N, C-alpha and C positions, 0 to 999 in steps of 0.2 A: 241516397245516404245510408238507409237501412241495409241495403244490399252489401254496401262498402264496408259497413261495421261488422257485418256478419263474416265477410270475407276476411277482414283484418283479424277477427277473433279466431278463425279457423286457419288463417295462414301459417302461423308457426307449427300447427299440428300437421298440415297438409304440404308444407314445404313449397309455398310459392309466395311471392311478393305483391303487395297492393300499394298503389301510388298514394302518397300522403296528400296529394292535392285534391281539391274538390272533384265532384262528379264531372264538371265540364272539362276538367284538365286530364281526366282519364283517357287513355287510348282504348280501353276495353269498357264496354257498357256495363252498367250496374247489373242488369238482368243476365248478362253473359258470365260476369263474375259470380253471381249467385249460383247460376247453374253449374259453373265449374267447381265452385266450392262444395256444393252438395253432392255432385258426382264424385268428387275425390274423397269426400268424407264417407260416402256409401261404400267406396272400394276400400277405404282404410278400416272401416268397421267390419266389412266383410272378411278382410285379411286377419284382422284381430280375432273374429269369432272362430276362423279356421285354426288359428294357433292355440286357441284355448279350448276348442271343442274336444270332448274325450276321444281318445284314439280307441279304435276296436283292437282288441287283442285276439289274434286268430290262432286256434289250436287245430291241428290235423288229427283225426282219428282214423285208424285202420282197424276194421272190424272183420274178424275171421270166423266164419261159420265152420263147425266140425265136419268131418268127412265120414260120419257114421251114417248107417242106414236111417233114413227119415230125419236126418239133422236139419234139412232146410225147412223154411217156413213160408206160408203164403201170407201171414200176418206181418205188418210192420212193427217196429219197435222205436221207443223213445230213448234218447241218450242225453245225459246232462253231466257236466263236470262240476264237482264240488271241491273248492280249495279252501285254503285258510283264510282268504280275504274276500271270498264271495263265490257266486255261482255263474256259470255260463248260461247262454240261452239253451232251450231245450229243442232238440232237433229230431226229426223223425226220419228213419231209415227203412228202405224196403217197401215204399208205398207204391212206386211205380214198377211196371213190368220189367223194365230194364235194370231195376235196381233191387230185385227181389233177393232175399236172404237164402240163396240156394245153397244146397249141400256143397261144402268145400269152397264156397265163394269168399272173396276178399273185396270189401267195400271200403273205400276211402271218402271221407267227408270232412268238411270244415265246420268248426264251431266257433262262434264269436263270443266275446265277453266285453262288457263296457268298461271293465277295469282289469288290471292284473289280478288273476286269482290266487297269486301266491303259490305255496306248494299245493299240488293237486292231491287232495286226500283220498277221494274215490270217485268212480264213475257209477252214476245211477242209471240202470238199464231196466226198461219196462217193456215187456212184450204186450202189444194190444191184442185184445180179444176179438173174435169175429162175431158180427151181429147175426150171421146165418148159422153157422156150424163151426165147431172148434176143430174139425177135421182139417188136417194138413197144416196146422198152425203150431204144432210142437216145434220148438227151436233149440238147437244145441249150439251154444255159443262157445267157441274155443278160447279166444281172448280178444282183448282190445288193446291197441298200441296208441299212446297218445304222444304227439310231438308238440312241444311247447313253443311259444314264439322265440325262445333262446335256443331252439334246435335241441333241446334235451328230450330224449326217447324214454317214456315210461311204459312199463309192461304190467298190464292188469290181467291176470289169469282168470278164467272161469271154468271151462271143461265141464259144463253142466247144463241140464235141461231147463227151459222155460216152458211151462205147460206140460202136456202129456205127449210123450213120444208116439209117433204114428205106428212104429213097430211094436208098441205095447210094452208094459213092464216097468217103464220109467216115468217118473213125473217130478216136477219141480215148481217153485213158486213162479209167478208171472213177473216178479220184480226182484232185483238183486242189486247190492251195492259192491262193486269189484274194487278190491284193494290193490295197491301197487306192491310188487314184489321188490325187495332190497337188492341192489345190484350185485351183492356178493352171495346172495342165496342160490344154492345150487339146484334147487327144485327137484331134489330126489324124491320120487314118489315110492313110499313104501308103507304097507298097512301096519298099523301100530294099535295098541290098546293102552288105555290110560287107567291108572289106579290113583285115588286121590283121598285126602283127608284134610280137615281144617280145625283150627282152634280160635276162639275169640276170648279175649281176656279184658274185662273192663277196667277202667282206672280205679285204682284202690280207694280213692275218696268217694266213688259212686257206690262202691260195696259197703263202705263204712257208713255213709250218710242215708243212702236209699235202699240199701239191701240188695242192689242190683247185681246178680251173678251171671256169669257167662253161661249160655245155653249152647251146647255143642252136640248135634245130633248127626246121623249119617245123611248127607246131602244138603244140610242146612244148619246155620247157627248164628249167633249175635251176642254181643256183649257191649254194654254202654250204648253208644250210637252207632257202633260198628255192626256189620252183618255180612255173611258170605253164603254162597250156594255152590253146589256141583251136581252134575247128573248126566247121564247119557240120554240122548234123544230116543224116544220110544219107536220112532218109525224112520230114523236116519241114522247115519254113521256119526253124527256130531256128538262130541262130548263138550259140555259147557261148564265153565268156572266164572265166578264172579266175586268181587268184594266191593263194599260201599262203606262210606264213613260220613255219618250225619253231623252237621254243624251244631255244636253244643250251645252256641250263643243264643239260639232261638229259645232256650229255656227262660230267658229273661222276658220273653213275651208269652210265657205259658205254653209253649209249643215243644213237643218231644220230637227232635229230628230222628230219633231212633225208630220211630214209626215210619218215616220216610225212607230211610235206607233199608229197613226190613221189607217194606212193600216193594221197593225196587228189585231186591234179590229175589223175592217169592215170584214176582211177575216175570222176571227174566228166566227163572227156572221153568215157569209154566210155558213160556214162549219156546224154550228149547225142547221141552217135552212134547209140545204140540207139533214139532217138526220144522221149526224155523232153522235155516242154514245160513242166515245172514246176520253177522255179528252187529251191524249197525241197526238193523231191523229189531233185533232182540233189546238193544238199548232203547230204541223208540218205543217198542211195545211196553217196556217197563216204565218209561217216563210218562207216556200218555196214559197208561193204566193207573198209575199213582194219582195223577191229576184228575182223572175221571172219577176216582173213588173219593176225591176231597181230602186226600192226605196232605197235611201241611208240614213245612219244614224244607230243608235242602241237603243235598249229600253229594259227595263225589262218587264216582263209579268206574270200576275197571271190569270189563267183560271179555273173555277169551272163549273161542270155539276151536276145536280141533277136529278136523275131518280124519277119523280113524281109518278110512279107506285108503286116502291118499297121503296121510302124514303131513297135512298143511294146517298151520295154525293162523287164526284171524283174530287180532286184537282191537278193541276200541276202548280208549281211556279218556276220562274227562275228569281233570284235577290232580291231586297229588298221591293218590293210591296208585298201584302200578303192578307190573308183571315182569319177572325176569326168567329168561330161557337160559338154563345153565347146561353146558355140554362138556362131557369128558374129553379132554385134549386127545386122548389116545383113539378116540373114535372119529377124529377129524383131521384128514390128511393135510388140511390147510393150516392147522395150528402149528406153531413153532415148538413150544414147550410141550413135552409129553407128560413129564411127572416133576413135581416141585412139593416141598413140605409145606403144610399149611402154616399161616401166620398166627392163627388163634391158639387156644389152649391145648391143641392136639399136636403142637410141634414139640414133642417130647421124644428124642431118641431118633438117631439117624436110621436105624433098622426100621422103626415103625413109619417113619416118614416116606421111606422108599416104596412102601406098599400103599401108600395113600394117593389116589388118582388125582390129577390136576383138573378141576372144573372151572371153566372161564365163562364169562357172560357173553353168549351168543347173540343175544338180543334183549333189549329193554324198552319198555313203553316210555314215552316222553312224559314228563310232569308238566301239567298246564296250570300256571298261576298268573292272576292279574298283577299281583304283587306279593311280596313276602308275606306269608301267612293268609293269603286271599286266593285260595285255588278255585279253579273253574267248578261249578256245581249245578246240578239239576235241582229245581225246586218249584214250589208253587208261586213265588213272588214274581212280579213283572221284570225284575232285572236279572232273573236266573238265566243261566246259559242254556243254549239249545243243543240238542244231540248232534246237529250239524257241525258244531264245533269240536267234537271229540278228535282225538288223535288216532289215527287208524294205521294198522300195518298187518303184513302177512309174512310168515316165515314157514319153512319146512322144518319138521322135527323128525329125530331118529330114535331108535331104541337106545336107552341109556340116558336120554335128556331128562332133566328135572325142571318143571315149572314151579316158581314161587310166586304167588300173588300176595299182596299185602297192602294194609292201610299205612298211612303216614306214622302210626305208632311203631311199625317195623323199619320203614326206610329212614326216618328221622334219627333212629338210634343204632342201626347197623349199616355198615357200608356194603356195597356189592361184594367187595372182595371177602369180608367177613362172612357173608351169607354163602358165597361160593365155597369157601373153605370149610365151613361147618357141613354143607351138603357133601363135599368130597369125603369128609371124615365119616359121616353117617353111611354113605353108600359103600365106603371100604368095610364097613361092618355088616353090610348086608341088610340093613333096617330100611323100612318102607316109609311112605309118605306121613303116616301118623306120627311117628317118632320124630321125623324131620321138622314137621311143623311145630310140635311141642317144644323141641330143642330151640328152634329159632325164636319162638315166643318167649321162652325163658331167658334166652341172651338178650333179647330187646328189652324185656322188663328190667334185667339187672343193669343194663346200660342206661337205661332212663333215669335211674337214681343214682348214678355214678357222677358226682360233682366235678370230677377231674378228668373225665374222659373226653377224648376228642371225637365227637360224633358228627355225622353229616349235618345234623341241625345246628350244632355249635359252630361249624364252619360257615353255614349260610347265615346265621345270625351275626357272626363276626363281620362278614362282608356287607350285609345290609345295613347294620347300624354303625360301621366303622368303629368297631370296639372289639376288645378281646373277650370272647365268650367261651366257656367251656361246660362240659357236662351234657347230659341227656335231656329228653323231654318226656316226662311222664304223660301218658295217654292211654286211650284204648289201643289195644294191639290185637290185630287179626292176621293170621298167617294161613294161607291155603296152600298146600303142596300136592303136586301131581307127578308121578313117575311114568315116563313113557317106556313101554315095553314092546318087544316084537309080537306081532299077532300071530300066535302059533297055528291058529286054525287056518290062516291064509297060506301056510306052507304045506297043508295036507293035500 
């Protein structure tokens, strides 16, 4: 009877019938029923487990080694995909003789992930060292192409050395994070030179109550909880720039987040000066260095590197600070409008407007927020965001381009169009990055105290709170501007 009760209980689940008569009236024995019940139950549970087991997501990687002298390597390499929703497994390539990373070789491998990675942010590549000798292990990686499960193809350029070239004279780090190129980027390689300047303006209340004035020096500055840096690498062709915005609310716990943002920018500058060519690594160096030094607080961060030999920009952003790449439409054959009058205060007179170039936003970093007013941030606390969560991108730059980095004090109060128009007006007058940065900071300051102005912050607040909000947002304001020029020495 016990077997029959079990079978009756499992019957509706397993889709078979059991007689309602006693054991003597059953045509099938109790033991047989029990065996059938448990056998079918095992099959049913196995099928359910297969239905609910996490499906592996398969990504295909095509790894191309350069065709330069000494480009091949006897040492293998690790590769791992890092996406917005997780990381793939880490695989090794070039370990077997038939799979060596030979000069000009193309290797295709598969990488699995337990879950959908979301948007692939970057590919982490590490060349493994040799336990005997480093001879023959220098590797020149041309690029990596990633095909997603949705058949999307992503291009991650490298064109750089891992380790020391066997032919001598060139050397690179053993680890790099490769960033994807935007589909519309033309990848025009042209040597450039950057000149930069920055300005940090603290919130007026901090000046009034704390006497905190902005400090602006060549290469580094800060105001309130904001900070910035810019410098050229001492041993590389990289030019680095960055802005950071510390979270003011830590003051309620007796912590000055300005210490954290300033530490981030100093350490990022040191990383660039030391020869780092990886923008994610620069941010990692800054974050880990601040934590190792015991600095408390939290801060957003936006870091940009420009390879002046190739004219390639690499950006990493965490939070609501950001970077704009502005381009003169006259220098871009893909741009439709060549000249238009600005919408700002310089739109006075048709004759003057006709001579003002049209600058447009070629590229913008994405703002990362958990919620309105809650940006992603690096920090000392357990709930701080990690560097792996930063938004990364790469773009080519051209002579005549202008980079504008800023904290939310700039982007909350001025729209991208207003910034582009002011840059256009300044460039028409032939002024450089220092004047542009000062002009933009002044415009943002004036907008922050205009109660009737339609600002980006007002638009976001109105949408979030489902109410009509107007006016700017008084805050620390930091603007960092860089002008891209043709490298005259490269033409000699």
